[in-house]
DSSP file (Angstrom, degrees, kcal/mol; ACC not computed):
  #  RESIDUE AA STRUCTURE BP1 BP2  ACC     N-H-->O    O-->H-N    N-H-->O    O-->H-N    TCO  KAPPA ALPHA  PHI   PSI    X-CA   Y-CA   Z-CA
    1    1 A M     >        0   0    0      0, 0.0     4,-1.5     0, 0.0     3,-0.4   0.000 360.0 360.0 360.0 -40.0   29.5   16.4  -15.7
    2    2 A S  H >>  +     0   0    0      1,-0.3     4,-1.4     2,-0.2     3,-1.2   0.933 360.0  45.4 -57.3 -56.0   30.7   19.7  -14.6
    3    3 A I  H 3> S+     0   0    0    123,-0.4     4,-2.6     1,-0.3    -1,-0.3   0.837 110.3  57.3 -57.0 -32.6   31.4   18.8  -11.0
    4    4 A E  H 3> S+     0   0    0     -3,-0.4     4,-2.0     2,-0.2    -1,-0.3   0.793 101.7  54.8 -65.7 -33.3   33.1   15.7  -12.4
    5    5 A S  H <X S+     0   0    0     -4,-1.5     4,-2.0    -3,-1.2    -1,-0.2   0.826 111.1  45.5 -69.9 -31.6   35.5   17.7  -14.5
    6    6 A V  H  X S+     0   0    0     -4,-1.4     4,-3.2   119,-0.2     5,-0.2   0.899 110.4  52.8 -78.1 -43.9   36.6   19.6  -11.4
    7    7 A R  H  X S+     0   0    0     -4,-2.6     4,-2.1     2,-0.2    -2,-0.2   0.908 111.7  46.5 -56.7 -39.2   36.9   16.5   -9.4
    8    8 A T  H  X S+     0   0    0     -4,-2.0     4,-1.7     2,-0.2     5,-0.2   0.960 112.5  50.7 -66.8 -50.3   39.2   15.0  -12.2
    9    9 A F  H  X S+     0   0    0     -4,-2.0     4,-2.8     1,-0.2     5,-0.4   0.923 112.1  45.8 -55.8 -44.6   41.2   18.2  -12.4
   10   10 A L  H  X S+     0   0    0     -4,-3.2     4,-2.0     1,-0.2     7,-0.3   0.848 106.2  60.3 -73.3 -28.8   41.7   18.2   -8.6
   11   11 A A  H  < S+     0   0    0     -4,-2.1    -1,-0.2    -5,-0.2    -2,-0.2   0.846 116.8  33.7 -58.1 -35.4   42.6   14.4   -8.6
   12   12 A V  H  < S+     0   0    0     -4,-1.7    -2,-0.2    -3,-0.3    -1,-0.2   0.904 132.6  25.5 -86.7 -45.8   45.5   15.2  -10.9
   13   13 A H  H  < S+     0   0    0     -4,-2.8    -3,-0.2    -5,-0.2    -2,-0.2   0.775 136.4  13.3 -98.4 -27.0   46.6   18.5   -9.8
   14   14 A A    ><  +     0   0    0     -4,-2.0     3,-1.9    -5,-0.4    -1,-0.2  -0.529  59.6 166.8-150.8  71.0   45.6   18.9   -6.1
   15   15 A P  T 3  S+     0   0    0      0, 0.0    -4,-0.1     0, 0.0    -1,-0.1   0.663  76.2  66.7 -64.8 -13.6   44.5   15.5   -4.6
   16   16 A D  T 3  S+     0   0    0     -6,-0.1     2,-0.5     2,-0.1    -5,-0.1   0.597  84.9  84.5 -86.0 -12.6   44.7   17.1   -1.1
   17   17 A I    <   -     0   0    0     -3,-1.9     2,-0.4    -7,-0.3    -3,-0.1  -0.774  65.8-156.4 -97.9 131.1   41.6   19.4   -1.8
   18   18 A D        -     0   0    0     -2,-0.5   115,-0.5   115,-0.1     2,-0.4  -0.784  15.5-124.1-103.5 143.0   38.2   18.0   -1.3
   19   19 A I        -     0   0    0     -2,-0.4     2,-0.6   113,-0.1   113,-0.2  -0.699  22.6-142.1 -84.7 138.0   35.0   19.2   -3.0
   20   20 A I  E     -A  131   0A   0    111,-3.3   111,-1.5    -2,-0.4     2,-0.5  -0.900  13.7-163.4-101.4 121.1   32.2   20.2   -0.5
   21   21 A E  E     -A  130   0A   0     -2,-0.6     2,-0.3   109,-0.2   109,-0.2  -0.928   4.6-166.5-109.0 125.0   28.7   19.4   -1.6
   22   22 A L        -     0   0    0    107,-3.2     4,-0.1    -2,-0.5    14,-0.0  -0.781  25.8-131.5-110.6 158.2   25.9   21.0    0.1
   23   23 A G  S    S+     0   0    0     -2,-0.3     2,-0.3     2,-0.1    -1,-0.1   0.749  91.5  59.7 -72.1 -22.5   22.2   20.1    0.0
   24   24 A E  S    S-     0   0    0    105,-0.1    -2,-0.2     1,-0.1    11,-0.0  -0.762  99.2 -91.0-108.5 154.2   21.1   23.7   -0.7
   25   25 A S        -     0   0    0     -2,-0.3   104,-0.2     1,-0.1    10,-0.1  -0.296  28.2-174.1 -65.6 142.4   22.1   25.9   -3.7
   26   26 A T        +     0   0    0    102,-4.4     6,-0.2    70,-0.1   103,-0.1  -0.237  43.0 129.2-124.1  40.7   25.2   28.1   -3.3
   27   27 A A        +     0   0    0    101,-0.2     2,-0.3     4,-0.1    -1,-0.1   0.707  63.9  47.8 -73.9 -19.5   24.5   29.7   -6.7
   28   28 A T  S  > S-     0   0    0    100,-0.1     4,-2.8     1,-0.1     5,-0.3  -0.816  88.9-113.3-118.3 164.0   24.8   33.3   -5.3
   29   29 A V  H  > S+     0   0    0     -2,-0.3     4,-2.8     1,-0.2     5,-0.2   0.928 117.1  51.8 -60.2 -44.4   27.4   34.9   -3.1
   30   30 A T  H  > S+     0   0    0      1,-0.2     4,-1.9     2,-0.2    -1,-0.2   0.941 112.8  43.7 -57.4 -50.0   24.9   35.3   -0.3
   31   31 A L  H  > S+     0   0    0      1,-0.2     4,-2.8     2,-0.2    -1,-0.2   0.875 115.2  48.9 -59.5 -39.9   23.8   31.7   -0.4
   32   32 A A  H  X S+     0   0    0     -4,-2.8     4,-1.6     2,-0.2    -1,-0.2   0.878 110.0  50.0 -72.0 -36.8   27.3   30.4   -0.7
   33   33 A A  H  X>S+     0   0    0     -4,-2.8     5,-2.0    -5,-0.3     4,-0.8   0.908 116.2  45.1 -64.2 -39.0   28.5   32.6    2.3
   34   34 A Q  H ><5S+     0   0    0     -4,-1.9     3,-0.7    -5,-0.2    -2,-0.2   0.959 113.0  48.4 -63.0 -54.4   25.6   31.3    4.3
   35   35 A G  H 3<5S+     0   0    0     -4,-2.8    -1,-0.2     1,-0.2    -2,-0.2   0.731 121.2  35.2 -64.2 -25.6   26.0   27.7    3.3
   36   36 A H  H 3<5S-     0   0    0     -4,-1.6    -1,-0.2     2,-0.1    -2,-0.2   0.402 106.2-122.2-109.1  -2.2   29.8   27.7    4.0
   37   37 A G  T <<5 +     0   0    0     -4,-0.8     2,-0.3    -3,-0.7    -3,-0.2   0.893  67.8 121.9  58.8  48.0   29.8   30.0    7.0
   38   38 A V  S   <S-     0   0    0     -5,-2.0    -1,-0.2    -6,-0.2    -2,-0.1  -0.871  70.3 -87.0-132.1 164.8   32.1   32.6    5.7
   39   39 A A    >   -     0   0    0     -2,-0.3     3,-0.8     1,-0.1     4,-0.5  -0.290  43.4-113.2 -62.6 154.2   32.0   36.3    5.0
   40   40 A P  G >  S+     0   0    0      0, 0.0     3,-1.5     0, 0.0    22,-0.6   0.885 115.5  63.2 -58.4 -35.1   30.7   37.2    1.4
   41   41 A G  G 3  S+     0   0    0      1,-0.3    21,-0.4    21,-0.2    77,-0.1   0.771  93.2  61.7 -61.8 -23.2   34.1   38.4    0.5
   42   42 A Q  G <  S+     0   0    0     -3,-0.8    80,-3.0    19,-0.2     2,-0.4   0.678  78.6  97.3 -78.1 -16.5   35.5   35.0    1.0
   43   43 A I  E <  S-c  122   0B   0     -3,-1.5    19,-2.1    -4,-0.5     2,-1.2  -0.628  70.6-146.0 -69.2 123.3   33.4   33.6   -1.8
   44   44 A A  E     -cD 123  61B   0     78,-0.5    80,-0.5    -2,-0.4     2,-0.2  -0.747  19.1-164.9 -95.5  88.8   35.6   33.6   -4.9
   45   45 A K  E     - D   0  60B   0     15,-1.8    15,-2.6    -2,-1.2     2,-0.7  -0.515   9.4-142.7 -81.4 143.5   33.1   34.3   -7.7
   46   46 A T  E     - D   0  59B   0     52,-0.4     2,-0.4    -2,-0.2    13,-0.3  -0.888  11.1-156.9-111.0 117.3   34.2   33.6  -11.2
   47   47 A L  E     - D   0  58B   0     11,-3.7    11,-2.3    -2,-0.7     2,-0.6  -0.764   8.1-144.7 -96.7 136.7   33.0   36.0  -13.9
   48   48 A S  E     + D   0  57B   0     -2,-0.4    34,-2.1     9,-0.2     2,-0.3  -0.856  34.7 175.3 -97.3 118.1   32.8   34.8  -17.6
   49   49 A L  E     -ED  81  56B   0      7,-2.9     7,-2.5    -2,-0.6     2,-0.4  -0.879  27.4-152.5-130.8 158.1   33.8   37.9  -19.7
   50   50 A R  E     -ED  80  55B   0     30,-2.7    30,-2.1    -2,-0.3     2,-0.4  -0.979   6.9-177.0-127.0 143.7   34.4   38.9  -23.3
   51   51 A C  E >  S-ED  79  54B   0      3,-2.3     3,-2.0    -2,-0.4     2,-0.4  -0.928  74.4 -50.4-134.1 104.7   36.7   41.8  -24.5
   52   52 A G  T 3  S-     0   0    0     26,-0.5    28,-0.0    -2,-0.4    25,-0.0  -0.486 124.7 -19.4  62.1-117.9   36.4   42.0  -28.3
   53   53 A E  T 3  S+     0   0    0     -2,-0.4    -1,-0.3    -3,-0.1     2,-0.3   0.601 118.2  99.0 -95.4 -13.4   36.9   38.3  -29.6
   54   54 A R  E <   -D   51   0B   0     -3,-2.0    -3,-2.3     2,-0.0     2,-0.4  -0.547  53.4-166.9 -81.0 137.2   38.7   37.2  -26.4
   55   55 A V  E     +D   50   0B   0     -2,-0.3    53,-0.6    -5,-0.2     2,-0.3  -0.947  20.9 152.9-121.2 147.1   36.8   35.3  -23.8
   56   56 A F  E     -Df  49 108B   0     -7,-2.5    -7,-2.9    -2,-0.4     2,-0.4  -0.976  37.2-112.9-164.4 163.9   38.3   34.9  -20.3
   57   57 A L  E     -Df  48 109B   0     51,-2.5    53,-2.4    -2,-0.3     2,-0.5  -0.869  16.9-165.4-112.1 145.3   37.5   34.4  -16.6
   58   58 A V  E     -Df  47 110B   0    -11,-2.3   -11,-3.7    -2,-0.4     2,-0.6  -0.993   8.6-156.5-126.2 124.1   38.1   36.8  -13.8
   59   59 A V  E     +Df  46 111B   0     51,-2.8    53,-2.8    -2,-0.5     2,-0.3  -0.916  24.4 166.4-108.3 120.6   37.9   35.4  -10.2
   60   60 A A  E     -D   45   0B   0    -15,-2.6   -15,-1.8    -2,-0.6    53,-0.1  -0.872  43.4 -82.7-133.9 160.5   37.1   38.1   -7.6
   61   61 A R  E >   -D   44   0B   0     -2,-0.3     3,-2.0   -17,-0.2   -17,-0.2  -0.341  47.8-114.3 -65.4 146.8   36.0   38.3   -4.0
   62   62 A G  T 3  S+     0   0    0    -19,-2.1   -21,-0.2   -22,-0.6    -1,-0.1   0.688 111.7  48.2 -62.2 -23.1   32.3   37.9   -3.7
   63   63 A D  T 3  S+     0   0    0    -20,-0.1     2,-0.3   -34,-0.1    -1,-0.3   0.228  93.0 101.1-103.3  16.6   31.5   41.4   -2.4
   64   64 A A    <   -     0   0    0     -3,-2.0     2,-0.4   -23,-0.1    89,-0.1  -0.707  59.3-149.2 -96.2 149.1   33.7   43.1   -5.1
   65   65 A R        -     0   0    0     -2,-0.3    87,-3.1    87,-0.2     2,-0.1  -0.915  26.2-102.6-113.5 145.3   32.2   44.7   -8.1
   66   66 A L  B     -H  151   0C   0     -2,-0.4     2,-0.7    85,-0.2    85,-0.3  -0.406  28.0-142.5 -61.5 137.8   33.9   45.0  -11.5
   67   67 A D     >  -     0   0    0     83,-3.3     4,-3.0     1,-0.2     5,-0.3  -0.896   6.4-156.5-107.7 116.0   35.3   48.4  -12.2
   68   68 A N  H  > S+     0   0    0     -2,-0.7     4,-2.1     1,-0.2    11,-0.2   0.856  90.5  51.6 -65.3 -30.0   34.7   49.1  -15.8
   69   69 A R  H  > S+     0   0    0      2,-0.2     4,-2.2     1,-0.2    -1,-0.2   0.968 113.9  44.9 -65.7 -50.6   37.6   51.7  -16.1
   70   70 A K  H  > S+     0   0    0      1,-0.2     4,-2.6     2,-0.2    -2,-0.2   0.903 113.7  49.8 -62.9 -42.1   40.1   49.3  -14.5
   71   71 A A  H  X S+     0   0    0     -4,-3.0     4,-2.8    79,-0.3     6,-0.4   0.903 109.7  50.2 -67.0 -40.1   38.9   46.4  -16.6
   72   72 A K  H  X>S+     0   0    0     -4,-2.1     4,-0.9    -5,-0.3     5,-0.7   0.876 113.6  46.4 -60.6 -40.2   39.2   48.4  -19.8
   73   73 A A  H  <5S+     0   0    0     -4,-2.2    -2,-0.2     2,-0.2    -1,-0.2   0.900 115.6  45.3 -66.3 -43.2   42.7   49.4  -18.9
   74   74 A A  H  <5S+     0   0    0     -4,-2.6    -2,-0.2     1,-0.2    -3,-0.2   0.854 124.5  30.8 -75.6 -34.5   43.7   45.9  -18.0
   75   75 A F  H  <5S-     0   0    0     -4,-2.8    -1,-0.2     2,-0.3    -2,-0.2   0.425 106.3-113.5-106.2   0.5   42.2   44.0  -21.0
   76   76 A G  T  <5S+     0   0    0     -4,-0.9     2,-0.3    -5,-0.3    -3,-0.2   0.702  83.1  21.5  85.8  14.5   42.5   46.7  -23.7
   77   77 A G  S   <S-     0   0    0     -5,-0.7    -2,-0.3    -6,-0.4     2,-0.3  -0.981  99.2 -45.3 172.7-177.7   38.8   47.4  -24.2
   78   78 A K        -     0   0    0     -2,-0.3   -26,-0.5    -3,-0.1     2,-0.3  -0.522  52.3-148.9 -73.8 130.7   35.3   47.2  -22.9
   79   79 A V  E     -E   51   0B   0     -2,-0.3     2,-0.3   -11,-0.2   -28,-0.2  -0.751  13.5-172.2-103.0 152.2   34.4   44.0  -21.3
   80   80 A S  E     -E   50   0B   0    -30,-2.1   -30,-2.7    -2,-0.3     2,-0.1  -0.977  27.0-104.5-141.7 153.5   30.9   42.4  -21.2
   81   81 A M  E     -E   49   0B   0     -2,-0.3   -32,-0.2   -32,-0.2     2,-0.2  -0.430  33.6-124.2 -70.7 143.4   29.4   39.4  -19.4
   82   82 A L        -     0   0    0    -34,-2.1   -34,-0.1    -2,-0.1    -1,-0.1  -0.552  29.6-106.0 -81.4 157.5   28.6   36.3  -21.3
   83   83 A G     >  -     0   0    0     -2,-0.2     4,-2.3     1,-0.1     5,-0.1  -0.368  32.0-105.5 -74.2 163.4   25.2   34.9  -21.4
   84   84 A P  H  > S+     0   0    0      0, 0.0     4,-2.3     0, 0.0    11,-0.2   0.868 118.8  52.7 -61.2 -38.1   24.3   31.7  -19.3
   85   85 A D  H  > S+     0   0    0      1,-0.2     4,-2.5     2,-0.2     5,-0.2   0.919 112.9  42.0 -64.3 -43.0   24.2   29.5  -22.4
   86   86 A E  H  > S+     0   0    0      2,-0.2     4,-2.0     1,-0.2    -1,-0.2   0.821 111.9  56.3 -82.0 -21.0   27.6   30.5  -23.7
   87   87 A V  H  X>S+     0   0    0     -4,-2.3     4,-3.0     2,-0.2     5,-0.6   0.971 111.7  42.5 -61.0 -52.1   29.0   30.3  -20.1
   88   88 A L  H  X5S+     0   0    0     -4,-2.3     4,-2.1     1,-0.2    -2,-0.2   0.925 115.2  50.5 -55.7 -48.0   27.9   26.7  -19.9
   89   89 A A  H  <5S+     0   0    0     -4,-2.5    -1,-0.2     1,-0.2    -2,-0.2   0.891 119.7  35.4 -57.0 -43.7   29.1   25.9  -23.5
   90   90 A L  H  <5S+     0   0    0     -4,-2.0    15,-1.1    -5,-0.2    -1,-0.2   0.852 129.5  29.5 -86.5 -34.2   32.6   27.4  -22.9
   91   91 A T  H  <5S-     0   0    0     -4,-3.0    13,-1.9     2,-0.3    -3,-0.2   0.770  89.5-133.4 -98.4 -30.8   33.3   26.5  -19.2
   92   92 A G  S  <<S+     0   0    0     -4,-2.1    -4,-0.2    -5,-0.6   -90,-0.1   0.443  78.2 102.7  89.1   1.7   31.3   23.2  -18.9
   93   93 A H  S    S-     0   0    0     -6,-0.5    -1,-0.3   -91,-0.1    -2,-0.3  -0.906  73.4-125.0-120.9 139.9   30.0   24.7  -15.6
   94   94 A P    >   -     0   0    0      0, 0.0     3,-2.6     0, 0.0     4,-0.3  -0.535  44.9 -81.7 -87.4 154.7   26.5   26.4  -15.2
   95   95 A V  T 3  S+     0   0    0      1,-0.3    33,-0.1   -11,-0.2   -68,-0.0  -0.295 123.7  33.8 -53.8 139.4   26.2   29.9  -13.8
   96   96 A G  T 3  S+     0   0    0    -50,-0.2    -1,-0.3    -3,-0.1    31,-0.2   0.287 118.4  56.6  91.5 -10.9   26.5   29.8  -10.1
   97   97 A G  S <  S+     0   0    0     -3,-2.6    29,-1.3    29,-0.2    -2,-0.2   0.205  72.9 130.0-133.4  11.6   28.9   26.9  -10.4
   98   98 A V        +     0   0    0     -4,-0.3    26,-0.6   -52,-0.2   -52,-0.4  -0.479  25.2 158.5 -74.9 135.0   31.6   28.4  -12.6
   99   99 A C        -     0   0    0      2,-0.3    26,-0.1    -2,-0.2    -6,-0.1  -0.933  52.4-105.0-147.7 170.2   35.1   28.0  -11.3
  100  100 A P  S    S+     0   0    0      0, 0.0     2,-0.3     0, 0.0     3,-0.2   0.272  91.2  84.1 -85.8  14.4   38.6   28.2  -12.9
  101  101 A F  S    S+     0   0    0      1,-0.2    -2,-0.3     0, 0.0   -95,-0.1  -0.882  87.4  14.0-118.6 150.6   39.1   24.4  -12.8
  102  102 A G  S    S-     0   0    0     -2,-0.3    -1,-0.2     1,-0.2   -96,-0.1   0.841  79.9-175.8  67.6  36.8   38.1   21.6  -15.0
  103  103 A L        -     0   0    0     -3,-0.2   -11,-0.2     1,-0.1    -1,-0.2  -0.395  31.8-142.6 -75.9 146.3   37.1   23.9  -17.9
  104  104 A A  S    S+     0   0    0    -13,-1.9   -13,-0.2     1,-0.1   -12,-0.1   0.786  93.9  34.2 -69.0 -31.7   35.5   22.5  -21.0
  105  105 A T  S    S-     0   0    0    -15,-1.1     2,-0.4   -14,-0.0    -1,-0.1  -0.977  95.4-109.2-120.9 133.0   37.6   25.1  -23.1
  106  106 A P        +     0   0    0      0, 0.0     2,-0.4     0, 0.0    -2,-0.0  -0.552  49.5 176.1 -63.2 122.7   41.0   26.4  -22.3
  107  107 A L        -     0   0    0     -2,-0.4   -51,-0.2    -7,-0.1    -4,-0.1  -0.980  35.9-106.6-134.2 143.6   40.4   29.9  -21.1
  108  108 A A  E     -f   56   0B   0    -53,-0.6   -51,-2.5    -2,-0.4     2,-0.4  -0.384  38.2-155.4 -58.7 138.5   42.7   32.6  -19.8
  109  109 A V  E     -f   57   0B   0     35,-0.4    37,-1.8   -53,-0.2     2,-0.4  -0.974  11.1-171.6-123.4 140.1   42.1   33.1  -16.1
  110  110 A Y  E     -fg  58 146B   0    -53,-2.4   -51,-2.8    -2,-0.4     2,-0.5  -0.964  10.3-151.7-125.7 139.8   42.7   36.3  -14.1
  111  111 A C  E     -fg  59 147B   0     35,-2.2    37,-2.6    -2,-0.4     2,-0.2  -0.964  19.3-129.6-110.7 123.7   42.5   36.6  -10.3
  112  112 A D  E >   - g   0 148B   0    -53,-2.8     3,-2.0    -2,-0.5    37,-0.2  -0.528  17.1-125.3 -72.0 140.6   41.7   40.0   -8.8
  113  113 A V  G >  S+     0   0    0     35,-1.9     3,-2.2     1,-0.3     4,-0.2   0.704 101.7  81.4 -59.5 -20.3   44.0   41.3   -6.2
  114  114 A S  G >  S+     0   0    0      1,-0.3     3,-1.3     2,-0.2    -1,-0.3   0.769  80.4  66.8 -54.4 -28.1   40.9   41.7   -3.9
  115  115 A L  G X  S+     0   0    0     -3,-2.0     3,-1.7     1,-0.3    -1,-0.3   0.750  83.1  74.2 -66.0 -22.0   41.1   38.0   -3.1
  116  116 A K  G <  S+     0   0    0     -3,-2.2    -1,-0.3     1,-0.3    -2,-0.2   0.542  74.7  81.2 -71.5  -6.0   44.5   38.5   -1.3
  117  117 A A  G <  S+     0   0    0     -3,-1.3     2,-0.3    -4,-0.2    -1,-0.3   0.668  92.5  56.2 -72.3 -17.7   42.6   40.1    1.6
  118  118 A Y    <   -     0   0    0     -3,-1.7     3,-0.1     1,-0.1     0, 0.0  -0.822  68.2-146.3-117.2 155.9   41.8   36.5    2.8
  119  119 A D  S    S+     0   0    0     -2,-0.3     2,-0.4     1,-0.3    18,-0.1   0.740  94.6  28.9 -77.0 -33.9   43.9   33.4    3.8
  120  120 A E        -     0   0    0     15,-0.2     2,-0.3    16,-0.1    -1,-0.3  -0.998  68.7-174.0-142.1 134.8   41.3   31.2    2.5
  121  121 A V  B     -I  134   0D   0     13,-3.4    13,-2.3    -2,-0.4   -78,-0.2  -0.861  19.3-136.8-128.1 158.8   38.6   31.7   -0.3
  122  122 A V  E     -c   43   0B   0    -80,-3.0   -78,-0.5    -2,-0.3    11,-0.2  -0.731  23.3-178.9-125.2  88.7   35.7   29.5   -1.4
  123  123 A P  E     -c   44   0B   0      0, 0.0     9,-1.8     0, 0.0   -78,-0.1  -0.420  36.0-100.4 -72.1 153.7   35.2   29.1   -5.2
  124  124 A A  B     -B  131   0A   0    -26,-0.6     7,-0.3   -80,-0.5   -27,-0.1  -0.183  25.4-139.6 -60.0 165.8   32.4   27.0   -6.7
  125  125 A A        -     0   0    0      5,-1.2  -119,-0.2     2,-0.5     6,-0.2  -0.164  60.0 -68.7-125.6  35.5   33.3   23.5   -7.9
  126  126 A G  S    S+     0   0    0    -29,-1.3  -123,-0.4     1,-0.2     2,-0.3   0.398 113.1  62.6  98.1  -5.6   31.4   23.1  -11.1
  127  127 A S  S >  S-     0   0    0      3,-0.3     3,-1.2  -125,-0.2    -2,-0.5  -0.952  86.4-110.1-147.9 163.0   27.9   22.9   -9.8
  128  128 A T  T 3  S+     0   0    0     -2,-0.3  -102,-4.4     1,-0.2  -101,-0.2   0.457 118.0  45.9 -77.6   2.5   25.5   25.2   -7.9
  129  129 A H  T 3  S+     0   0    0   -104,-0.2  -107,-3.2  -103,-0.1     2,-0.3   0.197 102.8  75.6-125.3  13.7   25.8   23.0   -4.8
  130  130 A S  E <   +A   21   0A   0     -3,-1.2    -5,-1.2  -109,-0.2    -3,-0.3  -0.910  45.0 151.8-132.0 160.9   29.5   22.5   -4.6
  131  131 A A  E     -AB  20 124A   0   -111,-1.5  -111,-3.3    -7,-0.3     2,-0.3  -0.904  23.4-139.7-164.3 179.7   32.6   24.4   -3.6
  132  132 A L        -     0   0    0     -9,-1.8     2,-0.5    -2,-0.3  -113,-0.1  -0.984  15.2-125.8-152.7 153.7   36.1   24.0   -2.3
  133  133 A R        +     0   0    0   -115,-0.5     2,-0.3    -2,-0.3   -11,-0.2  -0.892  42.7 144.8-108.4 132.5   38.4   25.8    0.2
  134  134 A I  B     -I  121   0D   0    -13,-2.3   -13,-3.4    -2,-0.5    -2,-0.1  -0.996  50.8 -98.3-160.1 155.5   41.7   27.0   -0.9
  135  135 A S     >  -     0   0    0     -2,-0.3     4,-2.3   -15,-0.2   -15,-0.2  -0.552  37.3-121.3 -72.2 148.7   44.2   29.9   -0.4
  136  136 A P  H  > S+     0   0    0      0, 0.0     4,-2.4     0, 0.0     5,-0.2   0.882 111.9  54.1 -55.5 -42.6   44.0   32.6   -3.2
  137  137 A T  H  > S+     0   0    0      1,-0.2     4,-2.1     2,-0.2     5,-0.1   0.888 109.5  45.9 -62.0 -42.8   47.5   32.1   -4.1
  138  138 A R  H  > S+     0   0    0      2,-0.2     4,-2.6     1,-0.2     5,-0.2   0.899 110.3  53.1 -68.3 -37.1   47.2   28.3   -4.6
  139  139 A M  H  X S+     0   0    0     -4,-2.3     4,-2.1     1,-0.2    -2,-0.2   0.923 110.1  48.4 -67.2 -39.3   44.0   28.7   -6.6
  140  140 A A  H  X>S+     0   0    0     -4,-2.4     5,-2.7     2,-0.2     4,-0.9   0.903 112.8  49.7 -65.6 -37.4   45.8   31.2   -8.9
  141  141 A E  H ><5S+     0   0    0     -4,-2.1     3,-1.0     1,-0.2    -2,-0.2   0.963 113.9  43.6 -61.0 -47.8   48.7   28.7   -9.2
  142  142 A L  H 3<5S+     0   0    0     -4,-2.6    -1,-0.2     1,-0.2    -2,-0.2   0.852 116.0  47.3 -68.7 -34.8   46.5   25.8  -10.1
  143  143 A A  H 3<5S-     0   0    0     -4,-2.1    -1,-0.2    -5,-0.2    -2,-0.2   0.532 105.8-127.6 -81.8 -11.4   44.4   27.9  -12.4
  144  144 A K  T <<5 +     0   0    0     -3,-1.0   -35,-0.4    -4,-0.9    -3,-0.2   0.874  53.7 170.4  63.3  36.4   47.6   29.3  -14.1
  145  145 A A      < -     0   0    0     -5,-2.7     2,-0.4    -6,-0.2   -35,-0.3  -0.381  34.6-136.1 -83.4 158.5   46.0   32.7  -13.4
  146  146 A E  E     -g  110   0B   0    -37,-1.8   -35,-2.2    -2,-0.1     2,-0.2  -0.917  24.8-121.4-107.5 138.3   47.5   36.2  -13.8
  147  147 A W  E     +g  111   0B   0     -2,-0.4     2,-0.3   -37,-0.2   -35,-0.2  -0.603  39.8 167.9 -82.7 139.7   46.8   38.7  -10.9
  148  148 A V  E     -g  112   0B   0    -37,-2.6   -35,-1.9    -2,-0.2     2,-0.7  -0.978  37.8-129.2-146.8 160.0   45.1   41.9  -12.0
  149  149 A D        +     0   0    0     -2,-0.3   -75,-0.1   -37,-0.2   -37,-0.1  -0.835  53.5 135.0-113.1  91.1   43.4   44.8  -10.3
  150  150 A V        +     0   0    0     -2,-0.7   -83,-3.3     2,-0.1   -79,-0.3   0.249  42.7  87.5-123.6   5.7   40.0   45.1  -12.0
  151  151 A C  B    S-H   66   0C   0    -85,-0.3   -85,-0.2    -3,-0.1     3,-0.1  -0.797  81.4-100.3-116.7 157.0   37.4   45.5   -9.2
  152  152 A Q        -     0   0    0    -87,-3.1   -87,-0.2    -2,-0.3     2,-0.2  -0.291  54.3 -92.7 -60.6 148.7   36.1   48.5   -7.3
  153  153 A D        -     0   0    0    -89,-0.1     2,-0.7     1,-0.1    -1,-0.1  -0.490  37.7-131.9 -64.8 136.3   37.9   49.0   -3.9
  154  154 A V              0   0    0     -2,-0.2   -90,-0.1     1,-0.1    -1,-0.1  -0.831 360.0 360.0 -95.5 118.7   35.9   47.3   -1.2
  155  155 A G              0   0    0     -2,-0.7    -1,-0.1     0, 0.0    -2,-0.0   0.456 360.0 360.0 -84.5 360.0   35.4   49.6    1.8
């Protein structure tokens, strides 16, 4: 169902974007980068986070790590990752397939500025075997995301 919700979202909002389905899992940054023939940083990983009672998504480049100090400043408190069951229930996507499109629950979406290092990024598309190619700017526009700086600098 998850990939179908992304497919439906794209049909309405971005019919020019195709979902790429691979035979092997792309559930990790390493697997996704290998499967799509891109640098790990080009994988747009979607983190499902909580800060107090707020639940939201942060999309960051695949080789970036969340900076707790920056995240606390940006979101007003300590952030923590959601568990796999909660991720699936709130997003409709399994861990490894989470993306900011076709969400089961309306959630705030943030894109880390680290994504802007690339002209094209590869976020998942609702399953552990699917993805799409898109510019970071267009991804943020489609997801109605706000740009934030919450990751450690990638050297």
